[in-house]
N, C-alpha and C positions, 0 to 999 in steps of 0.2 A: 673850475668844477662847481656844479650848482650843490645848493645844500641839500636837494632831494637826493642827489646820487652818493652825498656824504652819509645821509640817513640810512639808505638802502645798504651800505656797505657796513655801518655800524651795527645794523640789525642783525644782519647776518653772523657777523664776528660774534656778537652778543649771545644768539641761538647756539652757535657752535661751543661757546665758552658754557653755557648750561647744559650742553648735552655731554660735555669731557666729564671722565669719570671724577669722583671726589678728591681721590689722592693725588691727581695732578692739580687739582685747585688750590692744595696745601702748599704747592711749590711754586711760589709767586715768579721766581726769574724763568723758571722752565714753562710757566703757562704763558709769561708775557712773550717769550722769544718764539713759542709756537703761534701765539695770535698775530704777532707782527709778521713773520714771515708769511703765514696765510692770507693776511691782508696786503702784503706786496706782490704775492702771487694773482692775487684777484684783480689788481689794478694792472699787472702787466698783461694778463689775459685779456683786460677790457680794452687795452690799449691797441693790443693785436686785431681785436674784433672791429674796432672804430678805424682800421687803417690809418691811424697816428692823427687823426682829428679829434675835436674836440668830443670828450665823451659824453654819452646819452644815457637817461635811464635804460632804455632797452639794451645799450652795451654792457652796463654793469648787470643787469639781470641773465643776459645771456652768459656772461662770464660766470656768474654764481651756478648757473645749469652745469656748466663745464665743471666747475670744482666738485660738485655732488653736494647731497643734502647734508644738514649737520650731524645727523645720525649715523650716516656713512664715515663722515671724518672722525667722529668722537670713537666709533668702533675700533678704529686702528690703536687706540691707546687703552682700551680695555682688553685686548688680548696679551694679558701679561700673568705669568704665573703657569706652572704646570698642573694640568686637571689631575684631581685625587678624589674620586666618589664625586660629591657636589662642592667639595672645597678645594683649593688649590695646595699643591704640595708644600709650598713656602709657609702658608698660613696655618697649616695642619698642627704644627708644634705650639704655635700661639694659642689656637683654639683649644688644645688639651690642657695647657698650664691655665687658661682662663676658667677652664671648667672647674680643674681642681683648685683654684683659688676660691672660686665661690662655693665650692662643696665644704672646704675648710670654714669660710665663714657660717655656713648653714649648720654645720656640724657643731662648731662654737656657741653659736646661739642656742642651740638645742640642748647641749650639755650645761650651758650656764643656767637655762630655765629650768632644767631637771633638777639641778643641786638646789635651787632654791624651793622647788615643789616637795622635795624629801620630807620638809619639814611640816608639810600640812597634808599630802596625800600619800597612801601607801605604796610601798616601793615597786610592786609590779605595774600599777597603772602609770607611775612616773615612768618608767622603761618603756612601756608601751605607747605613751604619748612620745617620748624622745624620738624612737624609731621611727614613729608614723611621722613625726614632723619632718625628721631628716629626708625620710624616702620621699615625700610629697615636695619638700624644698628642692632636693636635687633634681627631682623630675622636671619640675617646673624651670629651674636655671638651666637644664640640659635643652629643653625645648626654645626657650628664649635666645640662648646664647648660640644655638646652632642656626637658628634663622637669622640672627645678626650676622654671623660668620659667613653664612651662604651668601647674603647680600653682598657683603666685603670682597668674597672671591668674584662673583659676576662682576664687581666694579674695578677689578685687577687691582686690589689693595696687596701690600706686602708688608711684613713686620716693621720694617723701617719707616714706613708711614705713621705708626702709632708713637714716635718719639721713643721716651725711656721705659715705656709701660712694658714692652717685651723683654728688656733687658732686665728690669727689675724682677719679672715674675720668672726668668731664667736662674737668677740667683737663688730664688726660693724654690724651683722645682728643675735642677739642673741636669737635663737629658737633651742629647743632640742639638746643643745651641750653644754657640760662642760668638766672641767678637768677630771671628773670620767669617762666620757666616752671615752676619749684619752686612761685612764690608761686601760681601759676595753680592748680596740682595741689592746694595746701592749701585754696585757697578753694574748689576742686571738691569737696574732701573733707567740708568744712564743709557746702555745699550738700546733698551726697548724704546726709549724717548726717540733716539736718532735713527732707529730702525722706521719707526711710524712716521718720522717726519721725511725720511728717505723715499717711503711709500708714497706719503702725499705729493711730493716733488716729481716722483716718476709718471704720475697722472699726467703732469703737465710739462714733460719732456719735450714733445713734439712742438708745443706751443713755444717753449723758450728757444728752441731752435730756430723758428722763424722770428721771434723778438731780436735775437742778437744779430741778424742781417739787416733789420729794418729801424732799428731804434736811431735815430739821430736827433737826440733832443733839441729843439730850439730856446731862442732865449725867453720866448713867451713861457714855454714850457718849463724852463727853469725857476722864471718868477712865481710862476704857478705851484711849483713844488716847495718854493721858500714860504709862500703864503700858508701852504698846507702844513708844513713842518712847524711854523709858528702857532697855527691854530690847533695841531697835535700837542704841541708842549703845553698850550694853554688848559686843553682838556684834561692833560695828565696830571697838571698841578691841581685842577678843581678836583679830579678824581683822588688824588693823595689827601686833599683837604676832607673830602667827604669820608675816606676811609679812617682818618684820624676822628672824624666825628663820630663814625659807629664804633670805634674801639672804646670810646669814652661810654656808649651806652649799650654794653654788653647785657643781654636780657638776663643771663644766668651767670653768677659768679660763684668762685671755689669755695669762698667762705661761706656763702649762703646754703651750698650744698652740704659742707661739712657741719654746718650748725643742725640741718635738718635731719643727716644721719644721727647725730648723737644725741638731740632731742627726740627723735622717733625711738630709737633703739632704747635709750632710759626710760622715758614715759611710758612706751608700749609694753616693756617688761614688767615695769612698776605696777601697771593695771592688772596684766596677766597674773602675777604673781601675788599680788594683793597683799603685802605685809601690815597694811592699816585695817585689813577686816577685821570686826569685831563682833560677835554673835549678840544680837539684840538692838546694834544700833543701825545695821544695813540688812534689808531683807536678802536673802539668796538670791531672789529673781534679779533684784540690781547688781550684786556681784557677778553674776553671770553677764549681765549687759556689760558691765566694765571689761571684763575679759575679752568680750567679742569686741569692743572698741578700741581695746588695747591691741588686738591681734591686728586689726586694720591699720592703725598707725605704724605698727611694726613692719607689716607689708610694704608700707608707702616708704620707710626709712631705707628698706632694701633697693627700691626704684632709686632714691637718691643715690645710694651706693654704687648702682649702675652707671647712673649719669657722671659721677665723679670718676669712675675707672675710665669711660669711654673719651672724657675730657670736655670742657666748655667750648673749645673750638672746633668740635667735632658737631658741625651744625646740623647735618642730617640725622645723626644719632641723638642728639638733644631735641630735635622736631619730634621724632618718634617716640621717644619716652616722656616728653610732654604730652603728647597726645592720648599715651597709654596712661599717663598720671590722672589727666583730666577725665578719661571714660573710668577709671577705677574710682576717682571721688565719689561718684555717683552712688556707690555701695554705702556710703555715708548716710545718704538720705533715709533710705529705710530704717536703718538702725536708730536714727532719731524720732522718726515717725512711731517706731515701736514704742520709744519713751513717751511720746506726746499721747499715745493712747491709752497708756498705764501709769496714769500720774501719782497713783497710789504707792508705787513702789520706790518713788523717789525720797531720800532720807531729808525732807525739807526741815525736820526737827534739829540737825545738825547745823543748819544755816540760819535758822531764826530763833535760835537760844533756847528750844523748847517751848516757844510760844504758840507754834502751829506744829501739830502732830502728824497731820496728813493732808495732802492735797486732794480733795474730791474731785470726781469727774462729774464736774457741775459747771456749763459755761456761763451761768450767772454769777459765780462765786468769783471774788475778787483776786484770790490767791490764784485760783485755776487761769484766770484772764492774764495775768502776769506770768505764769508759767509758760501758759500757750506761746505767747508773743517772743518769751526769750528763745523758745526751741525754734520758731519760725525765722528769726534773725539768724540763729545758727544755720538752718538750712540755707538762707540767703547767702550767707559767707561762704559755704561750700560752692552754691553755684557761682559766687564770685571769684572764687579761687581756679574754678574750672574755666570761666571766661578768661582770667589772669594767664592760664596756660595757652590758652589758643592765641591771645594776645602776642605772647614769647615766641611762638611758633611763627605767627606773622613778621616779627622782629627778626628772626632769624633768617627768613626768606629774603629779606632785604639784604642782610649782611652778605647772603650767598651771591646776590646779584652783585652787590657793591665788590666783591673780592674776585 
């Protein structure tokens, strides 16, 4: 068998692998069995077409045409779950628990913020702000989580595909969910995979009937198979080596997300509550700027919390929220440009020991020049962070291809 024929088959198998649903890609053994079975069927069909003579590129391409497009094969494995509205019945309970979990986080954050504000603001304004924050936060969480779960339903995800997360949420919100239910979904998954595999085999039933009567492998064919098996083992060893290398270079780690969540929540609340504000040292305009900056940091921490919940091994989910985070970082730039255009509000006297009272808006003044370039460096750092997010998205794409 020529190298070009092997390349055509491998490209077709890789295209099928990319089109398969994400939940199946997480199950390495099932995925390997499905792809190996598909490759064996493809070679069998090609040998029937060639009339048991040496295979050619045309035989392989015709066999691929009979097998069907990668999309049609992958579609067999996406029909998992019982439709309910735009979500599947199996995911609906997990969806409700996820909503309740994030609602609880949002309510907790707003209550903590309100408790601190009671010392500085009249109580009716605090209550109004708290209820407004809860309403907006819950609305945004509902929209984002619903979009994510609609995607999961379209891809055929079930609660078992998310590991321990559904079980732990079920402990917190125990309704219509138990261990028997998870066992049933796992059994359903195995049945679905087997059913999809059988549907694929039925497409080639007539071909296999012809193959059974005509396949009488010669010694040359056996030698060729031995060579193919040797090459296949070598490729598998190389793939395993590449997988180990990819695992060592995970774009995002759990510790990184946990640090981002705690740092963002603490620092964001600190800037919003402002226990350090003293009349006469900082201007009210600058204090308002700090509140806005703290709010942006707090929302960024909530994004990290969502990424932690979906898991660092959920490559597609991490890619989606890395892109959202990169786009969200753009909001920091106008905030710092506002500070750049109003240098007089910055409390420079705190950092200069009282030697400099105010930063004049004068491009020829050395204090303003230093202040200007510090802000520019911060903006460049924000842009660098955005680029870093897109680099991580690219790394996740490579990981998805590797697995």
